[in-house]
C-alpha positions in Angstrom: 109.8 74.8 107.0 110.5 78.1 108.6 110.4 81.2 106.4 112.4 84.3 107.2 112.3 87.7 105.6 115.4 86.7 103.7 114.0 83.5 102.2 110.3 84.4 101.6 109.4 85.9 98.3 106.5 87.9 99.5 103.2 88.3 97.6 104.1 86.5 94.4 103.1 89.2 92.0 102.3 87.8 88.5 100.6 90.8 86.9 101.1 94.5 86.4 97.3 95.1 87.0 96.4 97.5 89.8 94.9 96.1 93.0 91.3 97.0 94.0 92.4 99.7 96.5 94.0 101.8 93.8 90.6 102.9 92.5 89.9 104.8 95.7 93.5 105.6 97.0 95.0 107.1 93.8 92.5 110.0 93.4 93.1 111.0 97.1 96.8 110.8 96.7 96.7 112.9 93.6 94.5 115.5 95.3 96.9 115.7 98.2 100.0 116.0 95.9 98.3 119.0 94.3 99.0 120.5 90.9 102.8 120.6 91.3 104.5 117.6 89.7 106.5 115.9 92.5 109.3 113.5 92.9 107.6 110.7 94.9 108.8 107.6 96.8 106.4 104.7 97.0 107.4 102.5 100.0 105.9 99.1 99.4 105.3 99.7 95.7 104.4 96.1 94.9 104.1 95.7 91.2 104.4 99.4 90.5 100.7 100.0 89.5 100.2 103.0 91.8 103.5 104.4 90.7 102.4 104.0 87.1 99.2 105.8 87.8 101.0 108.7 89.4 103.6 108.8 86.6 100.8 109.1 84.1 99.8 112.3 85.9 103.3 113.7 85.5 104.9 112.8 88.8 108.4 111.2 88.9 107.9 108.1 91.0 110.5 105.7 92.5 109.8 102.8 94.7 110.9 99.9 96.9 109.2 96.7 97.9 110.2 93.5 99.8 108.9 91.3 97.0 111.4 90.9 94.1 108.7 89.7 91.7 106.7 93.0 92.2 109.9 95.0 91.8 110.6 93.2 88.5 107.1 94.0 87.2 107.5 97.7 88.3 110.8 98.0 86.5 109.2 96.8 83.2 107.4 100.1 83.1 110.2 102.3 84.4 113.6 100.6 84.4 115.9 101.3 87.3 113.4 103.2 89.5 112.4 100.3 91.7 114.5 98.2 94.1 113.9 95.3 96.4 114.2 96.6 99.9 113.9 95.1 103.4 112.8 97.9 105.8 114.9 96.3 108.5 118.1 97.4 106.7 119.8 100.6 107.8 118.1 103.6 106.1 121.5 105.1 105.3 121.9 102.3 102.7 118.8 103.2 100.8 119.8 104.0 97.2 117.4 106.9 96.4 116.9 110.3 98.0 115.6 113.8 97.5 111.8 113.2 97.4 109.1 115.8 97.8 106.5 113.2 98.9 106.4 109.7 100.3 103.5 107.4 100.0 102.8 103.9 101.3 99.6 102.1 100.6 98.4 98.8 101.9 101.7 98.2 103.7 101.9 99.1 107.3 99.6 96.2 108.5 102.1 93.7 107.1 105.2 95.0 108.9 106.8 93.4 112.0 108.3 96.8 112.9 106.0 99.6 111.5 108.4 102.3 112.8 110.9 101.3 110.2 108.5 102.5 107.5 108.3 105.9 109.2 112.1 106.0 109.6 112.7 105.5 105.9 110.0 108.1 105.1 111.7 110.6 107.4 115.0 110.3 105.7 113.4 112.1 102.7 112.0 115.6 102.6 108.3 115.8 103.7 105.2 115.5 101.6 102.3 113.1 101.5 102.4 109.9 103.5 99.4 107.6 103.2 98.8 104.5 105.3 95.8 102.2 105.1 95.0 99.6 107.6 92.3 96.9 107.5 89.5 99.0 108.8 90.5 102.6 108.8 92.3 104.7 106.3 94.8 107.2 107.8 96.5 110.0 106.0 99.6 111.7 107.1 100.8 115.0 105.6 104.3 116.1 106.3 105.2 119.5 104.8 108.9 119.1 105.8 108.7 122.3 107.8 108.8 120.7 111.2 109.2 117.0 110.5 105.8 116.1 112.1 103.1 114.1 110.4 99.5 115.1 110.8 97.6 111.8 111.1 93.9 111.7 110.8 91.2 109.2 110.0 89.6 109.7 106.6 87.1 106.9 106.6 86.3 103.3 107.2 85.9 100.5 104.7 84.0 97.3 105.1 
């Protein structure tokens, strides 16, 4: 049996519980977002656990994920803010816009074409972009002033 992106259902989320990485990623994301409450796009939102954590701190969070089961769980908390999205689709078709920050956690290492993630992030206004790979955690901060991301290693994890 051959699975394509159109037929696979992804990670098979069955719970709204946060993943292990949220414990160390969320505080750093909140620190980088700062005191101002922001409109945030979570690319690869999964079950919406990170979005829920940021929302509890006053941020307005919207999200997309390839996995429909995860999107359904996320929409249980905040109906209509999460959509199933294949990053290979044209960014012009993306249904949300006008974000002050874009985050993406535990996603980039799963993508066939990682540039598609950055392309979707760039269609929005700057802010915080966060990417974690298997061994190193990278943080990109885009202020929206010049459209450039400042990527830097923030630590390694066993």
